[in-house]
C-alpha positions as CSV (number, residue, x, y, z in Angstrom):
1,M,80.8,55.6,136.6
2,K,83.3,53.7,138.3
3,N,83.2,49.8,138.7
4,Q,86.1,47.6,139.8
5,D,85.7,45.2,137.4
6,I,85.8,47.5,134.3
7,D,89.1,49.5,133.4
8,N,91.1,48.8,136.4
9,G,88.3,51.0,138.5
10,N,88.8,53.8,136.6
11,S,86.2,56.5,136.1
12,F,84.1,56.8,132.7
13,D,81.6,58.8,131.6
14,W,79.6,58.1,128.8
15,G,78.5,61.9,128.4
16,K,81.9,62.7,127.3
17,T,80.9,61.3,124.0
18,S,77.4,62.0,123.3
19,K,78.2,64.1,120.1
20,D,80.2,60.8,118.7
21,Y,78.2,58.5,120.2
22,A,75.3,60.1,118.2
23,K,76.9,60.2,114.5
24,F,79.2,57.2,114.9
25,R,77.4,53.9,117.2
26,D,74.4,53.4,114.9
27,I,76.1,50.7,113.4
28,Y,73.9,47.6,113.6
29,P,73.2,46.2,110.7
30,K,70.2,44.6,109.4
31,E,70.4,40.9,110.6
32,F,70.7,42.3,114.1
33,Y,67.6,44.0,114.0
34,D,66.1,40.8,112.0
35,K,67.1,38.5,114.9
36,I,65.5,40.7,117.6
37,L,61.8,40.9,115.1
38,S,62.1,37.0,114.7
39,L,61.7,36.5,118.4
40,G,58.2,38.2,118.0
41,V,59.5,41.2,120.1
42,C,59.4,44.9,120.0
43,V,56.5,44.9,117.8
44,S,53.1,46.7,117.8
45,G,51.0,46.2,121.0
46,Q,53.7,46.1,123.2
47,T,55.5,48.3,125.4
48,V,59.4,48.3,125.6
49,L,61.9,49.9,128.0
50,D,65.6,49.9,126.7
51,I,67.8,50.5,129.5
52,G,71.5,51.9,129.1
53,T,69.6,53.3,126.0
54,G,72.6,55.7,125.0
55,T,71.1,57.8,122.1
56,A,68.4,55.6,121.5
57,N,69.6,53.4,118.6
58,V,67.5,50.4,119.6
59,P,64.1,52.3,119.8
60,R,64.9,54.4,116.5
61,A,65.9,51.3,114.5
62,L,62.5,49.6,115.5
63,Y,60.1,52.4,116.0
64,S,58.7,51.8,112.5
65,H,57.5,48.5,114.0
66,G,54.7,49.7,116.0
67,A,55.9,49.0,119.8
68,K,55.8,52.1,122.4
69,W,59.2,52.7,123.3
70,I,60.5,54.3,126.5
71,G,64.5,54.7,126.7
72,T,66.3,55.3,130.1
73,D,70.1,56.2,130.1
74,I,72.5,57.5,133.3
75,S,73.7,60.1,131.4
76,E,72.2,63.2,130.6
77,N,73.9,64.2,127.8
78,Q,73.0,61.2,126.0
79,I,69.9,61.3,126.6
80,E,69.7,65.1,125.3
81,S,71.1,63.8,122.1
82,A,68.8,60.9,121.8
83,K,65.5,63.7,122.4
84,E,67.4,65.7,119.5
85,L,67.8,62.6,117.2
86,C,64.1,61.4,118.1
87,R,63.2,65.5,117.0
88,E,65.0,65.1,113.8
89,Q,63.4,62.1,112.9
90,G,59.9,62.7,114.0
91,M,59.8,59.8,116.8
92,D,57.4,59.7,119.9
93,I,60.3,58.0,122.3
94,E,59.9,58.3,125.9
95,L,63.4,59.3,127.2
96,Y,64.7,60.0,130.8
97,A,68.1,60.3,132.4
98,C,67.5,57.7,135.3
99,P,70.1,55.1,136.3
100,A,68.9,51.4,135.9
101,E,68.6,50.9,139.6
102,E,66.2,53.8,140.0
103,I,63.5,53.0,137.4
104,D,60.0,52.8,139.2
105,Y,57.3,51.7,137.2
106,P,54.2,49.9,138.5
107,E,54.0,46.1,138.3
108,N,53.3,44.1,134.8
109,T,53.9,47.4,132.9
110,F,56.5,46.1,129.9
111,D,56.1,43.4,127.6
112,V,59.8,43.6,126.9
113,I,63.0,45.3,128.4
114,T,66.2,45.3,126.3
115,A,69.7,46.2,127.3
116,C,72.0,47.1,124.6
117,Q,76.0,46.8,125.1
118,C,75.2,47.9,129.1
119,I,75.0,44.7,130.9
120,W,78.2,44.9,132.8
121,Y,77.0,48.4,134.6
122,P,74.1,48.1,136.6
123,D,73.6,46.6,140.0
124,H,72.2,43.7,139.0
125,K,71.1,42.9,142.6
126,I,68.4,45.7,142.3
127,T,68.0,45.1,138.8
128,A,66.9,42.1,138.7
129,P,63.9,42.1,140.8
130,K,63.0,44.9,139.4
131,F,63.1,43.8,136.0
132,A,61.0,40.6,136.8
133,K,58.2,42.7,138.5
134,I,57.9,45.4,136.1
135,L,57.6,42.9,133.4
136,K,53.9,41.3,132.5
137,P,53.9,37.7,132.6
138,G,55.9,35.9,130.6
139,G,57.7,38.9,129.7
140,K,61.0,39.1,128.1
141,F,64.3,40.6,129.3
142,L,66.8,40.8,126.1
143,I,70.6,41.4,126.8
144,L,72.0,42.7,123.2
145,Y,75.8,42.9,122.5
146,M,77.9,43.3,119.3
147,G,81.6,43.5,119.2
148,W,84.4,43.6,116.8
149,L,86.8,40.5,116.4
150,P,90.6,41.7,117.1
151,Y,92.1,38.5,116.8
152,E,90.5,37.9,113.2
153,D,89.9,41.2,111.7
154,K,93.2,43.3,111.2
155,I,92.0,47.0,111.2
156,A,90.1,46.1,114.5
157,G,93.3,44.4,116.1
158,G,95.5,47.5,115.1
159,S,93.1,50.0,116.6
160,E,93.1,48.0,120.0
161,E,96.7,48.5,120.1
162,I,96.5,51.9,119.6
163,I,93.9,52.2,122.7
164,L,96.0,50.4,124.8
165,K,99.0,52.3,124.1
166,Y,97.4,55.8,125.5
167,N,94.9,53.6,127.8
168,P,96.9,50.4,129.4
169,D,93.7,49.8,131.9
170,W,91.0,49.5,129.3
171,S,89.2,45.9,130.0
172,G,87.6,46.1,126.7
173,H,89.9,44.8,124.4
174,G,90.5,41.2,123.3
175,D,87.1,39.7,122.4
176,T,86.1,36.6,121.0
177,R,83.3,34.9,120.2
178,K,80.9,34.1,123.3
179,H,77.7,34.1,125.1
180,V,76.7,37.5,126.3
181,W,77.1,37.5,130.2
182,V,74.2,37.0,132.1
183,P,74.7,38.0,135.6
184,D,73.7,35.2,138.0
185,E,71.4,37.2,140.0
186,Y,68.5,37.1,137.2
187,L,68.6,33.4,137.0
188,E,66.3,33.5,140.5
189,F,63.7,35.6,138.5
190,F,64.2,34.6,134.7
191,D,64.6,31.6,132.9
192,I,67.2,31.9,130.0
193,T,65.1,30.7,126.7
194,L,67.5,31.4,124.1
195,Q,71.3,32.4,123.4
196,E,73.0,32.4,119.9
197,E,75.3,34.6,118.1
198,F,76.3,34.8,114.7
199,D,78.8,36.7,112.9
200,V,78.2,40.1,110.7
201,N,80.2,42.1,108.3
202,V,80.0,45.8,109.6
203,P,80.6,48.7,106.5
204,F,82.7,51.6,107.8
205,T,84.6,54.2,106.1
206,R,88.1,55.6,107.7
207,E,85.9,58.4,109.1
208,S,83.4,56.6,110.7
209,W,85.8,53.8,111.9
210,H,87.7,56.6,113.7
211,G,84.5,58.3,115.4
212,R,83.4,54.9,116.2
213,M,86.6,53.9,118.4
214,R,86.7,57.6,119.5
215,A,82.9,57.1,120.9
216,C,83.9,53.8,122.7
217,R,84.5,53.8,126.8
218,G,88.2,53.6,126.5
219,V,88.7,56.5,124.3
220,G,86.3,58.8,124.5
221,A,84.5,58.2,127.9
222,S,87.7,58.1,129.9
223,M,90.9,59.8,128.0
224,D,91.4,63.5,129.0
225,E,91.7,65.9,126.0
226,K,95.3,65.6,125.6
227,T,95.6,61.8,125.5
228,I,92.7,61.9,122.9
229,K,94.7,64.2,120.7
230,L,97.4,62.0,120.9
231,W,95.3,58.9,120.1
232,E,93.9,60.6,117.3
233,E,97.1,61.4,115.5
234,D,98.6,57.9,115.6
235,H,95.2,56.0,114.8
236,T,94.3,58.7,112.0
237,K,98.1,57.5,110.9
238,F,97.3,54.0,111.6
239,L,94.3,53.8,109.2
240,M,95.5,56.1,106.6
241,E,98.4,53.3,106.2
242,N,96.3,49.9,106.5
243,A,92.6,50.7,105.2
244,P,91.2,51.0,102.2
245,E,89.0,54.7,102.4
246,Q,85.7,51.9,102.6
247,F,86.1,48.3,104.5
248,N,84.1,46.1,106.6
249,V,85.2,44.7,110.2
250,L,84.2,41.9,111.7
251,H,81.8,41.3,114.5
252,Y,79.8,39.1,116.4
253,V,76.6,39.4,117.7
254,S,75.3,37.7,120.8
255,I,71.6,37.6,122.0
256,A,70.6,36.4,125.5
257,E,66.4,35.8,125.6
258,L,65.3,35.7,129.7
259,T,61.9,34.8,130.3
260,V,60.3,35.8,133.7
261,K,59.5,32.5,135.7
262,K,56.1,31.5,136.0
């Protein structure tokens, strides 16, 4: 993928991170999912489309609440990893490798569409009217995000510095609490019915945080093997010197609920 507004236009491939993504990116805490469920969505009787599903973290976490889930992702590797996890866990989730712009379902198919950690990537001129069309009247589009807070958390801040040492074009650094981005294109078709942020402490070990960092866009999805090896050495040393074996990293969650206009 390439986007001139992301990483100075450099390419990245989430498929390169699929193994790490499957192992280390399923980190959303109970409070994250409780908030989604409190909105009355992703529950029994509903059909939900999760775009940019990656390894299907959100569908798998909420599967027991009874909704019918379909997940799509541009990366075939991510979808294959998601299918493997679903097989292991006995979950019947439909999964397809498909760019968001090419999703094709009849009108009024879905009660809810979710987009977790991926709102920056689609062409919204295409997806905004498409999502409004395939949602039922009053259907919801949830934009979900969770990010670490590098200016308040020493470990997160130090990890960012090491990524930037090897990938100075990475634009995913320096996050602060704010509303998750709602692209203007959606406002023609949706009303924003909720925007909310809250803090969460996410537990890690040195291994799991190292894996989480390796599975981010700035490392595994964009660095070559030689550069990743150098990053690995620096980041491992940093964690050994600055982090206990188990620790929390301060994150914030940001959710936007959009409702199809009447």
